[in-house]
C-alpha positions, -999 to +999 in steps of 0.1 A: +615-101+393+583-121+395+555-106+415+532-123+441+504-123+415+526-141+390+534-168+416+497-172+424+489-176+387+516-203+384+502-221+414+467-221+398+482-234+366+500-262+384+468-272+403+447-273+371+474-295+355+466-323+380+498-319+401+479-311+433+496-316+466+477-322+499+471-289+517+494-283+547+474-283+578+484-286+615+470-321+616+493-332+587+524-323+608+532-350+634+549-327+658+519-303+659+490-328+656+474-338+689+473-375+692+440-380+710+415-408+707+380-398+696+363-415+726+389-404+751+381-375+774+415-373+789+427-347+764+456-349+739+487-369+745+520-352+752+530-336+720+564-331+704+581-361+720+592-375+687+615-345+682+622-334+717+634-368+730+662-373+704+673-337+706+674-338+744+695-370+744+719-355+718+722-323+739+729-343+771+755-364+753+772-333+740+771-316+774+784-347+791+813-348+766+820-311+775+819-321+812+791-296+819+771-313+846+754-280+856+741-275+821+727-311+821+709-304+854+695-272+838+682-293+808+665-318+831+650-291+852+638-271+822+620-302+808+601-306+840+591-270+841+580-269+805+559-301+808+544-292+842+512-275+829+503-305+807+511-330+834+493-311+862+460-311+843+459-349+842+438-362+871+445-399+864+483-396+866+489-414+833+507-385+817+529-381+847+538-417+845+545-415+808+566-384+813+587-400+841+593-433+824+601-416+791+624-390+807+643-414+829+648-440+801+660-412+778+685-399+804+698-434+811+703-440+773+721-406+770+743-414+800+752-448+786+761-434+752+782-406+768+800-432+790+806-454+760+821-425+740+842-414+769+856-450+774+863-455+737+881-422+733+904-426+763+940-436+753 
């Protein structure tokens, strides 16, 4: 069984061979990296939307297919509660507007897909 020291030695050998990979940092991951502008004092933009939005739509579609309206309401409420600290710190209201437009358009898209699936699967 290889030890941790053996693994470190192998990594050093790979690096010296010229097969270097870029180091993994929080800024290299799009879901973690804050998308703020250098001259912008408003703070970082809302993070995680690239993953949360599609997952939220998928969850709403699945819950609509299962006829679970209460669970859909819980997902909508949870999103508002989770995003509240970020939105409440914005004095200009831009993040609140971004949140509302993005959320409502996401929910409309999920509802349309759920209705389409329901209509096409009916005999």
